[in-house]
Every structure is written in C-alpha cells, then in structure tokens.
C-alpha positions in Angstrom: -5.3 9.8 -25.2 -1.8 11.4 -24.4 -1.1 13.3 -21.2 -4.3 12.3 -19.3 -3.1 14.2 -16.0 -3.3 17.4 -17.7 -6.3 19.3 -16.1 -8.0 19.9 -19.7 -7.6 16.4 -20.7 -9.2 15.3 -17.2 -11.9 17.5 -17.3 -12.9 16.7 -20.7 -12.9 12.9 -19.7 -15.0 13.5 -16.7 -17.5 15.8 -18.3 -18.0 13.4 -21.4 -18.7 10.4 -19.5 -20.5 12.5 -16.7 -18.1 11.2 -14.0 -17.8 12.7 -10.4 -15.2 11.6 -7.7 -17.2 9.5 -4.8 -16.7 9.4 -1.3 -17.5 5.7 -1.4 -14.2 4.8 -3.1 -11.9 7.8 -1.8 -11.4 9.3 -5.1 -9.4 12.3 -5.9 -8.1 12.6 -9.5 -4.4 13.7 -10.0 -4.4 17.1 -12.4 -0.9 17.7 -12.6 1.4 15.9 -15.2 4.5 17.2 -13.6 3.9 15.7 -10.2 2.8 12.2 -11.7 6.2 12.1 -13.6 8.0 12.9 -10.3 6.1 10.0 -8.7 7.0 7.6 -11.3 10.6 8.8 -11.2 10.6 8.1 -7.5 10.3 4.1 -8.3 12.5 1.5 -9.6 10.5 0.7 -12.5 12.2 -0.3 -15.7 11.7 -2.3 -18.9 12.2 -5.5 -16.7 9.2 -4.6 -14.4 5.6 -5.5 -14.1 3.7 -3.1 -12.2 0.7 -3.8 -10.4 -1.4 -0.7 -9.8 -4.4 -0.3 -7.3 -7.1 2.3 -8.3 -6.1 3.5 -11.6 -9.0 6.1 -11.7 -9.4 7.4 -15.2 -5.6 6.5 -15.9 -3.5 9.4 -15.2 -0.7 7.5 -13.4 -1.3 4.4 -15.2 -0.4 6.1 -18.6 2.9 7.4 -17.2 3.6 4.0 -15.5 3.1 2.2 -19.1 6.0 4.3 -20.6 8.4 2.9 -18.0 7.2 -0.6 -17.2 7.0 -3.4 -19.6 3.8 -4.5 -18.3 1.0 -2.7 -16.2 -2.0 -4.5 -14.3 -4.3 -2.3 -12.8 -7.1 -3.0 -10.3 -10.1 -0.8 -10.3 -13.0 -1.5 -7.9 -15.4 1.2 -9.8 -16.9 -0.3 -12.9 -18.3 3.2 -13.8 -14.9 3.8 -15.3 -14.8 1.2 -17.7 -15.5 3.2 -20.7 -13.7 6.0 -19.6 -10.5 3.7 -19.3 -11.2 2.3 -22.8 -10.8 5.5 -24.2 -8.2 7.1 -21.9 -5.7 4.2 -22.1 -6.5 2.9 -25.7 -2.8 3.8 -26.9 -1.3 2.0 -24.1 -1.1 -1.5 -25.3 0.8 -2.9 -22.4 -1.6 -2.1 -19.8 -4.2 -4.7 -18.3 -7.3 -3.2 -16.4 -8.9 -5.9 -14.1 -12.4 -4.6 -12.2 -12.0 -6.3 -9.1 -11.6 -5.1 -5.5 -8.1 -5.5 -4.7 -8.7 -6.5 -1.2 -10.2 -9.7 -2.8 -7.3 -10.5 -5.0 -5.0 -13.5 -4.2 -2.0 -11.6 -4.6 0.6 -14.3 -3.9 -0.9 -16.2 -6.8 -1.0 -13.4 -9.0 2.5 -12.4 -8.6 3.7 -15.9 -9.0 1.9 -15.7 -12.4 3.8 -12.7 -13.6 7.2 -13.8 -12.2 7.2 -16.4 -14.7 7.2 -13.6 -17.4 8.9 -10.6 -15.5 12.1 -10.2 -13.3 10.8 -7.5 -11.2 7.3 -6.8 -9.6 6.3 -3.6 -8.1 3.1 -2.2 -6.5 2.2 1.4 -7.2 -1.1 3.2 -6.4 -2.8 6.4 -5.4 -4.7 4.6 -2.4 -7.9 5.9 -0.9 -7.1 7.4 2.5 -9.8 5.5 4.3 -8.4 2.1 3.3 -4.7 2.9 3.4 -3.9 0.4 6.5 -6.3 -2.4 5.0 -4.3 -2.4 1.6 -0.8 -2.1 2.9 -1.6 -5.0 5.3 -3.2 -7.0 2.7 0.1 -6.4 0.6 2.6 -7.4 3.3 0.8 -10.3 4.8 0.3 -11.8 1.3 3.7 -13.2 1.3 3.9 -12.4 -2.4 7.2 -12.1 -3.9 7.2 -8.4 -4.4 10.3 -6.2 -4.8 8.8 -3.0 -3.5 5.8 -0.8 -3.1 5.3 2.4 -3.9 1.7 4.3 -2.8 0.5 7.9 -2.2 -1.1 8.2 1.2 -2.0 11.1 3.5 1.3 12.8 4.8 0.5 12.2 8.1 0.2 8.5 7.7 3.6 8.5 5.7 5.3 10.4 8.6 4.1 8.1 11.2 4.9 5.0 9.3 8.6 6.3 8.7 9.0 7.4 12.3 11.3 5.1 14.2 9.8 6.2 17.6 6.2 5.4 16.5 5.1 1.8 16.6 2.0 0.1 15.8 1.0 -3.3 14.5 1.4 -1.9 10.9 4.9 -0.5 11.6 6.0 -3.7 13.2 4.7 -5.7 10.2 6.6 -3.2 7.7 9.9 -3.5 9.8 9.6 -7.3 9.6 9.9 -7.6 6.0 11.9 -4.3 5.0 12.0 -0.7 5.4 9.7 2.2 4.7 10.6 5.9 3.5 9.0 9.0 2.6 10.2 9.8 -0.9 8.2 13.1 -1.7 5.2 15.1 -0.8 2.4 15.9 -2.9 0.3 19.1 -2.5 -3.4 18.7 -1.9 -3.7 21.3 -4.8 -2.9 19.2 -7.5 -6.0 16.9 -6.9 -9.6 17.3 -8.3 -11.6 17.4 -6.0 -8.7 18.7 -3.4 -8.7 16.6 -0.3 -8.3 18.3 3.1 -4.6 17.5 3.6 -1.3 17.1 1.7 -0.2 13.6 0.6 3.3 11.9 0.3 4.8 9.0 -1.6 5.6 6.0 0.9 7.9 3.5 -0.5 8.5 0.0 0.9 11.5 -2.3 -0.1 10.3 -5.8 0.4 13.4 -7.7 1.7 11.9 -10.7 3.7 9.0 -12.8 3.4 6.5 -12.1 6.0 5.8 -14.5 9.0 1.9 -14.7 9.0 2.2 -15.9 13.0 3.1 -12.3 13.4 -0.2 -11.0 12.7 -1.9 -12.9 15.6 0.7 -11.8 17.9 0.5 -8.0 16.9 -3.2 -7.9 16.8 -3.4 -9.4 20.4 -0.6 -7.3 21.8 -2.3 -4.1 20.8 -5.8 -5.2 21.9 -5.6 -2.3 24.4 -2.7 -0.2 23.8 -2.7 1.5 27.5 -2.2 -2.1 29.1 0.7 -3.9 29.7 2.0 -6.9 27.2 1.3 -9.3 30.1 -2.2 -8.2 30.3 -2.8 -8.2 26.5 -1.4 -11.5 25.8 -3.0 -13.5 28.7 -6.2 -14.1 26.4 -3.7 -15.7 23.8 -1.3 -17.6 26.0 -3.1 -18.2 29.3 -1.5 -19.6 32.3 1.7 -19.7 30.2 1.9 -16.0 29.6 4.5 -15.0 32.3 7.0 -17.9 31.6 6.9 -17.1 28.0 7.6 -13.4 28.3 10.2 -14.3 31.1 11.7 -16.8 28.5 12.0 -14.1 25.8 13.4 -11.6 28.1 10.3 -9.3 27.9 9.6 -7.3 31.3 5.5 -8.2 32.0 4.9 -4.4 32.7 6.2 -3.3 29.2 3.6 -1.8 26.9 3.1 -3.0 23.3 4.6 0.0 21.5 7.8 -0.5 23.8 8.6 -4.0 22.3 11.0 -4.7 19.6 10.3 -6.4 16.2 12.9 -9.0 17.4 10.6 -9.6 20.7 7.5 -10.0 18.4 9.3 -12.7 16.5 10.6 -14.4 19.3 6.7 -14.7 20.7 5.7 -16.3 17.3 7.7 -19.4 18.4 5.0 -20.0 21.1 2.2 -20.4 19.0 
C-alpha cells in the first residue's frame, strides 16, 4: 500500500484488521504523511544506509524509510500486526520485519552482521513514551557500531536530554559517546489516538564507543540524587571512597549532577 500514513489508509487498515492501539505497547499511530516525510528528512539516510527501526506499527514510517534506505530491518513486539504489515508493506521489498522485543536483541551482533553489507547503520523509531529511557540506554550501552540514532520521544524528554544544564545517568551516557540534538517538534494532533503531549525528534550522533564501566558508576552515583557523591559512592568504593575522590579532584560534598562526564570517566579507572 502506498502512503500508509494518509489518514484514510491508516483507518482502512485498522478497521480491516480490527486493530486498536494498546496502552500496553504505548501505541499511537502517525496519520500525517507530510510529518513523516519531514522526520525522514531529518536523518542522514541514503542508499548506503541500513536502517534498524523499532516498532513499525502499521508501517507508516517504515514505508517512507524504505524509499530512502537500501535496507530496513524493523523490530515489532506486537504479533497482532503481522497480517497488517504483510499487506501494508507488500510493495516494500527492502523491508525485513522481525517480531521480537527490541530490548532482547543483541544489538552489537546484529549491527556487526549488517556492517558486512552496508556502510552506514542508523536507528530510527517512534518510541513508546513509557520505555524511552530503557531503549535509549539499551542502544547506547550495546557498544554497537551505529552511526546515528533518530527517535521520536516526548517533547519534554527531548528538551531535557538536550539541555546542557540538566544531568542524569542517561544524559551522561549520551555525552560519553556523542551529542544529542532536538531536530523538530511533532504535534500530538498528528497521531491516532492523540497522546496528551507533543513529541519531538531526538537525534544522537554516535561518535565514540561506550565504556561499559560507566553504567555501574552512574547508577551508583545517582542512587540518591539529594546525597553527596561521597555518600552515594561509599557502597561501591568502601573505605577507599575519600581517597579515590581526592585523586580524581572531586569535592566530597559535590552532588552527582554537578560532576562532569570527565569526572565519571576518571572514576571508572578505579573499578
């Protein structure tokens, strides 16, 4: 089917297969072709690119990605959509649908496989709001050789993740491997059903390989955000905590969000 994102085509597919968006999977279907084309235009996808898509839904974004990329691999958790996608994407011969929870995918292995055939690998997704952080963390910590990530998230989340004054374990993870940008906003009115808030396209340029030791340090450092870095790291470094912080030039009374990514990288050397 051509132009799946047109409202009439979307409604036809949903009605034909008696499909309803489920809260369980955080589903909201995009019903504006112009917006989807703008989303794809935000990415560096070309005929040398293999796209890994998370959650194709009924295939609206998938279709447009298939026109720009050489190959699209879409991971879908909702097996109810199998018949829908077989019809909606039947003309998109460069699309591969895999019914699997993306969070269970060995992303590094998958990317290594596709790297043998394609020079660029990008991830594109309209992410369920409730699982945005888990998916972004899964991508970043996988150490997969990905060029860039382009995901639709809550506008408020995108604003936080691109705000240099806001710090969390996830923002530090992103900063350690590249840089994030908010590329465009998307009105809640172009979805069916419409969510309560607007969305935004968040892009992450993956410039470095993630240091897996950062995860342990960051999770421990932010155990209790209101406590000092010394108190939060005591359970990890025990009686050596004060000595380690002093060697790293970190004030014991500093709170975890006041440290820099360079500080956290120094701390990984003591694990």
